[in-house]
N, CA and C atoms as an extended XYZ file, in Angstrom:
294
Properties=species:S:1:pos:R:3:atomname:S:1:resname:S:1:resid:I:1 pbc="F F F"
N        -0.569        8.175       -8.626 N   MET     1
C        -0.526        8.993       -7.429 CA  MET     1
C        -0.510        8.079       -6.200 C   MET     1
N        -1.558        8.079       -5.410 N   ALA     2
C        -1.614        7.267       -4.193 CA  ALA     2
C        -2.022        5.835       -4.523 C   ALA     2
N        -1.551        4.902       -3.719 N   THR     3
C        -1.954        3.516       -3.912 CA  THR     3
C        -2.999        3.097       -2.889 C   THR     3
N        -3.023        3.781       -1.736 N   GLU     4
C        -4.033        3.494       -0.718 CA  GLU     4
C        -4.270        4.762        0.086 C   GLU     4
N        -5.526        5.029        0.415 N   ILE     5
C        -5.880        6.196        1.214 CA  ILE     5
C        -6.743        5.747        2.370 C   ILE     5
N        -6.421        6.208        3.577 N   GLN     6
C        -7.221        5.951        4.770 CA  GLN     6
C        -7.930        7.259        5.111 C   GLN     6
N        -9.258        7.317        4.914 N   PRO     7
C        -9.980        8.535        5.285 CA  PRO     7
C        -9.894        8.763        6.795 C   PRO     7
N        -9.920       10.013        7.207 N   LEU     8
C        -9.857       10.360        8.620 CA  LEU     8
C       -11.224       10.788        9.129 C   LEU     8
N       -11.434       10.616       10.413 N   GLY     9
C       -12.672       11.059       11.046 CA  GLY     9
C       -13.884       10.357       10.464 C   GLY     9
N       -14.934       11.112       10.227 N   SER    10
C       -16.189       10.541        9.725 CA  SER    10
C       -16.272       10.570        8.204 C   SER    10
N       -15.123       10.604        7.549 N   ARG    11
C       -15.106       10.606        6.086 CA  ARG    11
C       -15.171        9.181        5.548 C   ARG    11
N       -15.641        9.072        4.302 N   VAL    12
C       -15.822        7.781        3.645 CA  VAL    12
C       -15.220        7.876        2.241 C   VAL    12
N       -14.501        6.837        1.834 N   LEU    13
C       -13.946        6.753        0.486 CA  LEU    13
C       -14.906        5.922       -0.352 C   LEU    13
N       -15.379        6.496       -1.462 N   VAL    14
C       -16.331        5.792       -2.332 CA  VAL    14
C       -15.842        5.849       -3.774 C   VAL    14
N       -16.368        4.928       -4.585 N   LYS    15
C       -16.104        4.917       -6.026 CA  LYS    15
C       -17.447        4.963       -6.730 C   LYS    15
N       -17.609        5.947       -7.607 N   ARG    16
C       -18.877        6.071       -8.341 CA  ARG    16
C       -19.132        4.833       -9.191 C   ARG    16
N       -20.388        4.423       -9.249 N   ILE    17
C       -20.810        3.317      -10.106 CA  ILE    17
C       -21.308        3.939      -11.393 C   ILE    17
N       -20.680        3.578      -12.496 N   GLU    18
C       -21.009        4.184      -13.786 CA  GLU    18
C       -22.456        3.927      -14.173 C   GLU    18
N       -23.093        4.973      -14.691 N   ALA    19
C       -24.488        4.889      -15.126 CA  ALA    19
C       -24.570        4.217      -16.494 C   ALA    19
N       -25.765        3.807      -16.842 N   GLU    20
C       -26.005        3.208      -18.160 CA  GLU    20
C       -25.646        4.191      -19.262 C   GLU    20
N       -25.096        3.695      -20.357 N   GLU    21
C       -24.722        4.542      -21.476 CA  GLU    21
C       -25.829        4.663      -22.509 C   GLU    21
N       -26.941        3.951      -22.306 N   LYS    22
C       -28.065        4.013      -23.234 CA  LYS    22
C       -29.304        4.518      -22.514 C   LYS    22
N       -30.146        5.228      -23.240 N   THR    23
C       -31.423        5.656      -22.690 CA  THR    23
C       -32.401        4.485      -22.775 C   THR    23
N       -33.582        4.654      -22.191 N   ALA    24
C       -34.597        3.601      -22.239 CA  ALA    24
C       -35.000        3.293      -23.682 C   ALA    24
N       -34.885        4.276      -24.567 N   GLY    25
C       -35.235        4.088      -25.973 CA  GLY    25
C       -34.113        3.482      -26.794 C   GLY    25
N       -32.948        3.217      -26.162 N   GLY    26
C       -31.849        2.576      -26.874 CA  GLY    26
C       -30.846        3.545      -27.481 C   GLY    26
N       -30.951        4.837      -27.167 N   ILE    27
C       -30.014        5.820      -27.709 CA  ILE    27
C       -28.744        5.812      -26.863 C   ILE    27
N       -27.595        5.716      -27.528 N   VAL    28
C       -26.305        5.729      -26.831 CA  VAL    28
C       -25.922        7.182      -26.552 C   VAL    28
N       -25.583        7.471      -25.283 N   LEU    29
C       -25.229        8.829      -24.895 CA  LEU    29
C       -23.721        9.054      -24.999 C   LEU    29
N       -23.295       10.190      -25.573 N   PRO    30
C       -21.865       10.507      -25.568 CA  PRO    30
C       -21.439       10.921      -24.157 C   PRO    30
N       -20.128       10.872      -23.885 N   ASP    31
C       -19.610       11.179      -22.552 CA  ASP    31
C       -20.037       12.557      -22.044 C   ASP    31
N       -20.051       13.554      -22.915 N   ASN    32
C       -20.371       14.910      -22.462 CA  ASN    32
C       -21.866       15.099      -22.182 C   ASN    32
N       -22.724       14.156      -22.551 N   ALA    33
C       -24.158       14.266      -22.292 CA  ALA    33
C       -24.575       13.497      -21.039 C   ALA    33
N       -23.662       12.714      -20.494 N   LYS    34
C       -23.992       11.905      -19.319 CA  LYS    34
C       -23.960       12.756      -18.060 C   LYS    34
N       -24.844       12.435      -17.127 N   GLU    35
C       -24.804       13.066      -15.824 CA  GLU    35
C       -23.858       12.277      -14.937 C   GLU    35
N       -23.341       12.947      -13.897 N   LYS    36
C       -22.503       12.232      -12.948 CA  LYS    36
C       -23.356       11.207      -12.228 C   LYS    36
N       -22.857        9.980      -12.075 N   PRO    37
C       -23.646        8.962      -11.375 CA  PRO    37
C       -23.816        9.334       -9.910 C   PRO    37
N       -24.978        8.981       -9.358 N   GLN    38
C       -25.250        9.279       -7.963 CA  GLN    38
C       -25.082        8.052       -7.080 C   GLN    38
N       -24.911        6.887       -7.677 N   GLU    39
C       -24.668        5.683       -6.892 CA  GLU    39
C       -23.169        5.467       -6.786 C   GLU    39
N       -22.746        5.023       -5.589 N   ALA    40
C       -21.326        4.780       -5.357 CA  ALA    40
C       -21.160        3.580       -4.442 C   ALA    40
N       -20.000        2.970       -4.529 N   LEU    41
C       -19.649        1.821       -3.704 CA  LEU    41
C       -18.724        2.303       -2.589 C   LEU    41
N       -19.049        1.965       -1.344 N   VAL    42
C       -18.205        2.341       -0.205 CA  VAL    42
C       -16.960        1.457       -0.226 C   VAL    42
N       -15.796        2.084       -0.370 N   VAL    43
C       -14.533        1.364       -0.461 CA  VAL    43
C       -13.862        1.264        0.908 C   VAL    43
N       -13.859        2.375        1.659 N   LYS    44
C       -13.172        2.383        2.948 CA  LYS    44
C       -13.815        3.408        3.867 C   LYS    44
N       -13.913        3.065        5.145 N   LEU    45
C       -14.453        3.968        6.151 CA  LEU    45
C       -13.318        4.711        6.842 C   LEU    45
N       -13.639        5.885        7.364 N   GLY    46
C       -12.653        6.686        8.084 CA  GLY    46
C       -12.322        6.092        9.440 C   GLY    46
N       -11.534        6.833       10.190 N   THR    47
C       -11.097        6.376       11.505 CA  THR    47
C       -12.171        6.555       12.569 C   THR    47
N       -13.241        7.269       12.249 N   GLY    48
C       -14.357        7.442       13.180 CA  GLY    48
C       -14.323        8.795       13.854 C   GLY    48
N       -15.492        9.211       14.305 N   GLY    49
C       -15.605       10.490       14.980 CA  GLY    49
C       -16.026       10.283       16.421 C   GLY    49
N       -16.075       11.381       17.171 N   LYS    50
C       -16.509       11.327       18.563 CA  LYS    50
C       -17.563       12.399       18.792 C   LYS    50
N       -18.531       12.089       19.671 N   ASP    51
C       -19.550       13.081       20.000 CA  ASP    51
C       -19.017       14.031       21.079 C   ASP    51
N       -19.881       14.926       21.585 N   GLU    52
C       -19.447       15.912       22.577 CA  GLU    52
C       -18.967       15.275       23.882 C   GLU    52
N       -19.462       14.068       24.190 N   ASP    53
C       -19.062       13.384       25.420 CA  ASP    53
C       -17.823       12.512       25.228 C   ASP    53
N       -17.280       12.487       24.027 N   GLY    54
C       -16.090       11.693       23.763 CA  GLY    54
C       -16.365       10.250       23.377 C   GLY    54
N       -17.650        9.895       23.221 N   LYS    55
C       -18.004        8.531       22.823 CA  LYS    55
C       -17.859        8.389       21.308 C   LYS    55
N       -17.406        7.215       20.886 N   ALA    56
C       -17.229        6.951       19.460 CA  ALA    56
C       -18.583        6.914       18.753 C   ALA    56
N       -18.640        7.530       17.578 N   ILE    57
C       -19.849        7.518       16.747 CA  ILE    57
C       -19.678        6.402       15.725 C   ILE    57
N       -20.638        5.483       15.667 N   GLU    58
C       -20.557        4.377       14.712 CA  GLU    58
C       -21.034        4.832       13.333 C   GLU    58
N       -20.438        4.239       12.304 N   PHE    59
C       -20.844        4.538       10.931 CA  PHE    59
C       -22.184        3.872       10.628 C   PHE    59
N       -23.007        4.531        9.810 N   SER    60
C       -24.289        3.974        9.373 CA  SER    60
C       -24.127        3.119        8.132 C   SER    60
N       -22.975        3.222        7.472 N   VAL    61
C       -22.697        2.448        6.256 CA  VAL    61
C       -21.524        1.519        6.543 C   VAL    61
N       -21.361        0.522        5.689 N   ALA    62
C       -20.255       -0.428        5.821 CA  ALA    62
C       -19.523       -0.534        4.491 C   ALA    62
N       -18.293       -1.007        4.530 N   GLU    63
C       -17.551       -1.228        3.293 CA  GLU    63
C       -18.319       -2.223        2.435 C   GLU    63
N       -18.429       -1.920        1.145 N   GLY    64
C       -19.161       -2.786        0.226 CA  GLY    64
C       -20.597       -2.348       -0.010 C   GLY    64
N       -21.121       -1.408        0.810 N   ASP    65
C       -22.490       -0.905        0.606 CA  ASP    65
C       -22.562       -0.065       -0.656 C   ASP    65
N       -23.700       -0.127       -1.337 N   THR    66
C       -23.986        0.787       -2.440 CA  THR    66
C       -24.797        1.930       -1.853 C   THR    66
N       -24.332        3.164       -2.063 N   VAL    67
C       -24.970        4.321       -1.459 CA  VAL    67
C       -25.350        5.351       -2.513 C   VAL    67
N       -26.240        6.236       -2.124 N   LEU    68
C       -26.678        7.344       -2.970 CA  LEU    68
C       -25.990        8.605       -2.471 C   LEU    68
N       -25.283        9.303       -3.368 N   ILE    69
C       -24.563       10.521       -2.990 CA  ILE    69
C       -25.027       11.675       -3.873 C   ILE    69
N       -24.723       12.893       -3.449 N   SER    70
C       -25.082       14.046       -4.274 CA  SER    70
C       -24.172       14.088       -5.495 C   SER    70
N       -24.638       14.695       -6.561 N   LYS    71
C       -23.894       14.696       -7.825 CA  LYS    71
C       -22.552       15.402       -7.724 C   LYS    71
N       -22.497       16.466       -6.945 N   TYR    72
C       -21.292       17.286       -6.945 CA  TYR    72
C       -20.618       17.360       -5.582 C   TYR    72
N       -20.918       16.418       -4.686 N   GLY    73
C       -20.327       16.424       -3.356 CA  GLY    73
C       -18.981       15.719       -3.322 C   GLY    73
N       -18.237       15.925       -2.246 N   GLY    74
C       -16.993       15.213       -2.029 CA  GLY    74
C       -15.799       15.821       -2.738 C   GLY    74
N       -14.651       15.236       -2.455 N   THR    75
C       -13.384       15.647       -3.067 CA  THR    75
C       -12.877       14.494       -3.916 C   THR    75
N       -12.601       14.772       -5.186 N   GLU    76
C       -12.144       13.731       -6.096 CA  GLU    76
C       -10.668       13.435       -5.872 C   GLU    76
N       -10.332       12.142       -5.842 N   VAL    77
C        -8.939       11.692       -5.734 CA  VAL    77
C        -8.734       10.533       -6.699 C   VAL    77
N        -7.497       10.360       -7.142 N   LYS    78
C        -7.168        9.224       -8.018 CA  LYS    78
C        -6.356        8.219       -7.222 C   LYS    78
N        -6.793        6.955       -7.298 N   ILE    79
C        -6.062        5.873       -6.655 CA  ILE    79
C        -5.794        4.835       -7.737 C   ILE    79
N        -4.535        4.583       -8.008 N   ALA    80
C        -4.117        3.627       -9.039 CA  ALA    80
C        -4.813        3.926      -10.371 C   ALA    80
N        -4.933        5.212      -10.708 N   GLY    81
C        -5.512        5.623      -11.977 CA  GLY    81
C        -7.027        5.633      -12.027 C   GLY    81
N        -7.714        5.290      -10.928 N   GLU    82
C        -9.184        5.276      -10.903 CA  GLU    82
C        -9.707        6.411      -10.041 C   GLU    82
N       -10.802        7.024      -10.503 N   GLU    83
C       -11.418        8.133       -9.779 CA  GLU    83
C       -12.185        7.639       -8.556 C   GLU    83
N       -11.976        8.268       -7.414 N   HIS    84
C       -12.689        7.996       -6.176 CA  HIS    84
C       -13.118        9.330       -5.571 C   HIS    84
N       -13.964        9.274       -4.572 N   LEU    85
C       -14.380       10.469       -3.834 CA  LEU    85
C       -14.184       10.240       -2.349 C   LEU    85
N       -13.779       11.297       -1.653 N   ILE    86
C       -13.785       11.283       -0.193 CA  ILE    86
C       -14.841       12.286        0.230 C   ILE    86
N       -15.790       11.817        1.041 N   LEU    87
C       -16.855       12.703        1.504 CA  LEU    87
C       -17.215       12.386        2.943 C   LEU    87
N       -17.883       13.331        3.577 N   GLN    88
C       -18.364       13.120        4.942 CA  GLN    88
C       -19.485       12.098        4.916 C   GLN    88
N       -19.583       11.287        5.953 N   GLU    89
C       -20.678       10.319        6.003 CA  GLU    89
C       -22.026       11.038        5.944 C   GLU    89
N       -22.098       12.230        6.507 N   SER    90
C       -23.354       12.988        6.486 CA  SER    90
C       -23.751       13.421        5.072 C   SER    90
N       -22.812       13.376        4.109 N   ASP    91
C       -23.118       13.712        2.713 CA  ASP    91
C       -23.708       12.532        1.953 C   ASP    91
N       -23.743       11.353        2.574 N   ILE    92
C       -24.380       10.187        1.957 CA  ILE    92
C       -25.874       10.299        2.176 C   ILE    92
N       -26.630       10.237        1.078 N   LEU    93
C       -28.076       10.453        1.154 CA  LEU    93
C       -28.840        9.213        1.573 C   LEU    93
N       -28.325        8.031        1.263 N   GLY    94
C       -29.013        6.797        1.626 CA  GLY    94
C       -28.263        5.576        1.148 C   GLY    94
N       -28.691        4.422        1.632 N   ILE    95
C       -28.132        3.137        1.222 CA  ILE    95
C       -29.078        2.523        0.211 C   ILE    95
N       -28.546        2.039       -0.912 N   VAL    96
C       -29.366        1.440       -1.975 CA  VAL    96
C       -29.506       -0.045       -1.686 C   VAL    96
N       -30.742       -0.498       -1.548 N   ARG    97
C       -31.039       -1.922       -1.332 CA  ARG    97
C       -31.648       -2.464       -2.625 C   ARG    97
N       -31.112       -3.564       -3.121 N   LYS    98
C       -31.628       -4.131       -4.371 CA  LYS    98
C       -32.217       -5.500       -4.122 C   LYS    98
């Protein structure tokens, strides 16, 4: 499908980070038993938004950040055969610091 997508406004393009396939006890989970991962990598930022006074609103996240997102938020898109999500920056729950 698409080879590159530029999100518009305050939207952010992210790629989910796959969760572990084993439980703490060492049991391997089949694909249909796994939950959607909530951690994602910020791939690209949108063009930016403006407040009521017309001033540019800066993003709270940067490209390359690992973020926490809701399980079912965003719009799924495929880029070069890989699943990505486009979501509003306000749908990002937090930045993961390791």
